[in-house]
C-alpha positions in Angstrom: 19.1 -4.9 5.2 20.5 -2.3 7.5 20.8 1.4 8.0 22.6 3.9 10.2 21.1 6.4 12.7 22.3 10.0 12.0 23.2 12.6 14.7 19.7 14.0 14.2 18.1 10.7 15.0 17.1 10.0 11.4 17.5 6.9 9.3 17.3 6.3 5.5 15.2 3.3 4.6 17.0 1.1 2.1 15.7 1.4 -1.4 14.7 -2.3 -1.5 12.5 -1.7 1.6 10.9 1.5 0.2 10.1 -0.4 -3.0 8.7 -3.4 -1.2 6.4 -1.2 0.9 5.7 1.1 -2.1 6.7 4.1 -0.1 6.8 7.5 -1.6 8.1 10.9 -0.3 5.5 12.2 2.2 4.1 8.9 3.2 3.6 8.4 6.9 5.0 5.4 8.7 3.8 4.2 12.1 6.0 2.2 14.4 5.2 -0.1 17.3 7.7 -1.7 19.7 6.8 -5.3 20.5 7.3 -6.8 23.9 10.3 -8.8 22.7 12.0 -5.5 21.4 11.2 -6.0 17.8 9.9 -3.0 15.9 6.9 -3.3 13.6 6.2 -0.6 11.0 3.5 0.0 8.5 2.4 2.8 6.2 -0.2 4.8 8.1 -1.3 7.0 5.3 -0.6 6.9 1.6 -1.4 8.6 -1.5 -4.0 7.2 -3.9 -1.2 7.4 -6.4 0.3 4.3 -4.7 -2.6 2.2 -6.2 -1.8 3.2 -9.8 -0.7 0.2 -11.8 -1.8 -2.5 -9.4 -4.7 -3.6 -11.6 -4.3 -4.3 -15.3 -6.1 -2.0 -17.7 -9.2 -3.7 -19.3 -8.7 -4.9 -22.8 -11.6 -2.7 -23.9 -13.6 0.1 -22.1 -16.3 -1.2 -19.8 -19.8 0.2 -20.1 -21.9 1.2 -17.1 -24.3 -1.6 -17.9 -21.4 -4.1 -17.9 -20.2 -2.7 -14.5 -23.7 -3.1 -13.1 -24.0 -6.6 -14.3 -20.6 -7.5 -12.8 -21.7 -6.0 -9.5 -24.9 -8.0 -9.5 -23.0 -11.2 -10.2 -20.5 -10.4 -7.5 -23.3 -9.8 -4.9 -24.4 -13.4 -5.4 -21.2 -14.5 -3.6 -21.4 -12.3 -0.6 -23.4 -9.6 1.2 -25.5 -7.3 -1.1 
């Protein structure tokens, strides 16, 4: 992937990169320059909307009792 720096010092991130990073307009990106000159970037702040669709919908609605039971079972594998 590549892009071009404009006269205003701006770049357009390629669509494939935006999709891979799940970037949306308004997201903040943080940059760090490594000692070897490489640039590392990551999304600093994102909208909760970015999480939509990451998990499948349950086949049927889950009751509070079922949620509590799942939490109790899960706590057996780690810290309470």
